[in-house]
C-alpha positions as CSV (number, residue, x, y, z in Angstrom):
1,M,79.3,-7.7,114.0
2,P,80.2,-8.7,110.3
3,Q,77.4,-12.3,110.6
4,I,75.0,-9.5,112.5
5,I,75.0,-7.5,109.5
6,Q,75.4,-10.5,107.0
7,L,72.1,-12.1,108.6
8,A,70.4,-8.7,108.3
9,A,71.3,-8.1,104.9
10,D,70.3,-11.6,104.2
11,A,66.5,-11.6,105.3
12,S,65.9,-7.8,104.1
13,Y,66.5,-6.1,107.1
14,D,66.3,-2.2,107.0
15,G,68.6,-1.7,110.1
16,I,69.8,-3.2,113.4
17,E,69.6,-2.7,117.3
18,L,72.3,-3.3,119.1
19,R,72.1,-5.2,122.6
20,F,74.7,-8.0,122.7
21,V,77.7,-8.9,120.7
22,E,80.4,-11.3,121.0
23,G,78.3,-11.6,124.4
24,E,79.3,-7.6,125.3
25,D,76.5,-4.8,126.5
26,S,79.2,-2.2,126.8
27,L,79.8,-2.1,123.1
28,W,82.2,0.6,122.7
29,K,84.7,-1.7,124.8
30,L,85.1,-4.3,121.7
31,A,87.2,-4.0,118.2
32,A,84.1,-3.3,116.0
33,F,83.4,0.1,117.8
34,S,86.9,0.9,118.2
35,R,88.4,4.2,117.1
36,T,91.1,2.2,114.1
37,R,87.5,-0.2,113.5
38,M,84.8,2.1,113.5
39,A,85.5,2.8,109.8
40,E,85.2,-0.3,108.7
41,T,82.5,-1.2,110.4
42,K,80.3,1.9,109.7
43,R,81.5,0.9,106.0
44,A,80.0,-2.4,106.3
45,L,76.6,-1.4,107.4
46,T,76.5,1.2,104.5
47,D,77.5,-1.1,101.7
48,Y,74.6,-3.5,103.0
49,G,72.1,-0.2,103.3
50,L,71.6,-1.3,107.2
51,A,71.1,1.4,109.4
52,I,71.9,1.7,113.2
53,A,68.5,1.9,114.6
54,C,69.1,2.4,118.5
55,V,72.1,0.7,120.6
56,D,70.9,0.0,123.8
57,T,72.2,0.0,126.9
58,S,71.7,-1.9,129.9
59,C,71.5,1.1,132.6
60,R,68.9,1.4,134.8
61,F,68.2,4.7,137.2
62,H,66.5,2.9,140.0
63,S,69.0,3.1,142.8
64,P,68.8,5.0,146.0
65,Y,72.0,5.6,146.1
66,A,73.3,8.6,143.6
67,T,77.0,7.5,142.7
68,Q,75.3,3.8,141.4
69,R,73.4,6.2,139.0
70,L,75.4,8.4,138.3
71,A,77.9,5.7,137.0
72,A,74.5,4.0,135.3
73,I,74.7,8.2,133.9
74,Q,79.1,8.1,133.0
75,E,78.0,4.3,131.4
76,A,74.8,5.1,129.1
77,E,77.1,8.7,127.8
78,R,79.8,6.5,126.4
79,M,77.4,4.7,124.9
80,S,75.6,7.3,123.3
81,D,79.3,8.1,122.0
82,M,79.1,5.4,119.9
83,A,75.4,5.6,118.8
84,A,76.6,9.2,117.7
85,E,79.7,7.9,115.7
86,L,76.9,5.3,114.2
87,G,74.4,7.6,112.9
88,A,72.2,6.2,115.7
89,P,68.9,8.4,116.9
90,G,68.8,7.5,120.5
91,I,69.9,5.0,123.0
92,R,67.5,2.1,125.0
93,V,67.7,2.5,128.8
94,F,65.5,1.3,131.8
95,G,63.8,2.7,134.9
96,D,62.8,-0.1,136.4
97,T,62.4,-2.0,139.0
98,I,61.1,0.2,143.2
99,Q,64.3,-1.5,145.4
100,P,64.3,-3.0,148.7
101,G,63.5,0.1,151.2
102,S,62.4,2.5,148.2
103,D,59.1,3.7,147.1
104,R,57.3,4.2,143.8
105,A,57.4,7.9,143.9
106,S,60.7,8.3,145.3
107,T,62.1,5.5,142.6
108,R,60.3,7.7,139.4
109,K,62.0,10.9,140.6
110,W,65.7,9.5,140.6
111,I,64.9,7.7,137.3
112,A,63.1,10.5,136.1
113,E,66.4,12.9,137.2
114,S,68.8,10.8,135.9
115,I,67.4,10.1,133.0
116,R,67.5,14.6,131.7
117,N,70.6,14.8,133.7
118,L,71.5,12.0,130.6
119,A,69.7,13.6,128.2
120,D,71.3,16.7,128.8
121,R,74.3,15.2,128.0
122,T,73.4,13.3,124.9
123,A,71.2,15.7,123.1
124,P,74.3,17.9,122.1
125,K,75.3,14.7,119.6
126,G,71.9,14.2,118.2
127,V,71.0,11.0,120.2
128,Q,68.4,10.7,122.1
129,V,67.9,8.7,125.3
130,W,65.1,6.5,125.1
131,L,63.5,4.8,128.4
132,E,61.9,1.4,127.8
133,T,58.8,-0.1,129.6
134,H,60.0,-2.4,131.5
135,G,60.2,-3.6,135.5
136,D,57.9,-1.6,137.8
137,F,57.0,0.6,135.6
138,V,56.3,-1.0,132.3
139,A,52.5,0.3,132.2
140,A,52.6,2.7,129.4
141,G,50.7,5.2,132.4
142,E,54.1,5.1,134.7
143,T,56.2,5.4,131.5
144,A,54.4,8.1,130.1
145,A,54.7,10.1,133.3
146,I,58.4,9.2,133.9
147,L,58.6,11.3,130.4
148,R,56.8,13.9,132.1
149,E,58.6,14.4,134.9
150,C,61.9,14.4,132.5
151,S,60.6,17.1,130.7
152,S,63.6,17.4,128.3
153,P,62.3,17.0,124.6
154,S,65.7,14.5,123.9
155,T,63.9,11.9,125.3
156,G,60.9,9.1,124.2
157,V,60.1,5.5,124.7
158,V,60.8,2.0,123.5
159,W,57.4,0.5,123.3
160,D,57.5,-3.2,124.5
161,P,54.0,-4.3,124.0
162,V,54.3,-7.4,124.9
163,N,55.8,-6.8,128.1
164,S,53.1,-4.4,129.3
165,L,50.6,-7.2,127.8
166,V,52.4,-10.0,130.0
167,A,52.7,-8.2,132.7
168,T,49.9,-5.9,133.3
169,G,47.5,-6.9,130.3
170,E,47.1,-3.8,128.9
171,P,46.8,-4.0,125.3
172,L,47.6,-2.4,122.4
173,A,45.4,-0.2,121.7
174,E,45.8,1.8,125.8
175,G,49.0,1.3,125.5
176,A,49.9,3.6,122.3
177,S,46.9,5.9,123.6
178,L,48.7,6.8,126.8
179,L,52.3,7.3,124.8
180,G,51.0,8.6,121.7
181,S,54.1,10.6,119.7
182,A,56.5,9.7,122.6
183,I,57.0,6.5,121.0
184,R,60.1,6.4,119.5
185,H,60.9,2.8,118.8
186,I,58.9,-0.4,118.8
187,H,59.8,-4.4,120.2
188,V,58.1,-7.0,119.2
189,K,58.1,-10.6,119.9
190,D,55.5,-13.4,119.5
191,F,54.6,-15.7,122.9
192,R,52.6,-18.8,124.4
193,R,51.3,-18.8,127.5
194,G,51.2,-22.0,129.3
195,A,51.3,-23.8,132.7
196,D,54.7,-23.2,133.5
197,G,54.7,-19.1,132.1
198,V,54.9,-17.8,129.0
199,R,57.2,-19.1,126.8
200,Y,58.5,-17.2,123.6
201,V,57.8,-18.7,120.0
202,L,58.8,-18.1,116.6
203,T,56.3,-14.8,114.9
204,G,52.5,-15.9,114.1
205,Q,53.2,-19.5,116.6
206,G,51.7,-17.3,119.6
207,A,49.5,-15.1,121.1
208,F,51.0,-11.8,120.2
209,P,47.9,-10.0,118.1
210,W,49.5,-8.6,115.3
211,H,45.6,-7.2,114.2
212,D,46.0,-5.0,116.9
213,L,49.9,-3.8,116.4
214,S,48.6,-2.9,112.6
215,A,46.1,-0.8,113.8
216,V,47.9,0.6,116.5
217,L,50.8,1.6,113.6
218,K,48.5,3.4,111.3
219,Q,46.1,5.6,114.0
220,L,50.2,6.2,115.2
221,R,51.4,7.1,111.9
222,Y,54.5,5.6,113.0
223,K,57.6,6.2,110.4
224,G,60.2,4.8,113.2
225,F,61.4,1.1,113.0
226,V,60.0,-2.2,114.5
227,S,62.7,-3.7,115.7
228,F,62.1,-7.9,116.2
229,E,63.4,-8.9,119.7
230,W,64.8,-12.3,120.4
231,E,65.6,-13.0,124.0
232,K,68.2,-16.2,123.5
233,Q,71.1,-14.2,125.6
234,W,68.3,-15.0,129.1
235,H,66.2,-17.8,127.0
236,P,68.7,-20.6,125.6
237,E,66.2,-22.7,124.3
238,L,64.8,-20.6,121.8
239,E,65.7,-21.5,118.1
240,D,69.0,-20.4,117.0
241,A,68.6,-16.2,115.2
242,G,69.7,-17.4,112.2
243,I,66.1,-19.3,111.6
244,A,63.7,-17.0,114.0
245,V,65.6,-13.4,112.7
246,P,64.3,-14.4,108.7
247,H,60.9,-16.2,109.7
248,F,60.2,-12.6,111.8
249,A,61.0,-10.4,108.4
250,K,59.0,-12.7,106.0
251,Q,56.0,-12.8,108.4
252,F,56.3,-9.4,108.5
253,A,56.1,-8.5,104.9
254,R,53.9,-11.1,104.6
255,A,51.1,-9.1,107.1
256,Y,52.1,-5.5,106.8
257,V,53.9,-4.9,103.2
258,H,52.1,-7.1,100.8
259,G,48.6,-6.5,103.0
């Protein structure tokens, strides 16, 4: 965490989205977030003026087995305890993919029920449950349908327009229109398409429609975080965070802060 905090502060970020720390995604297991060290971690964040924008879980609710869905709910609940302690407004979860032998309608039902159950547990702590546009429900309309079925005021969306654009060709304006005020958090990254598929690249060097994003943010009157996502955990060939993180900050500030 000290390295993460210093990198974010040096690049003039306003906050940090927590995903993997020390290679661990069940972050509540780490010493930095333990009962004895949490105060130190929070103090460091405060000293550098950094908020925790979102706490990411790896929890998925697509299993046809109720015991597995319950295990995911319990893991997410542990993460929500940590999020509440850090003052994070939400935790990220996935839907995610239709399992062999299952169908879309049943999977959607399992996901919606699980998220509603989880949101009932997290709401008293002031933590919402945010469903990412991902997997077989990556399209904005699919994600919106799950939230409608959840029917919980303590849910929202982590909108990853690149996921939707790459998987379905969904334009940003369409995704934003379908999700609207449910959007609580936004992921961005740049990419190129090639003969070998999609490859992520440094901000401004790819095909992501940054002007469309600017228009969408204004249309939504969006006030939340725009979070730079750099998936080196799954793409080790990518540049180090020490290069990519400050590079994004400079490009984003040039495009959105200074004009």
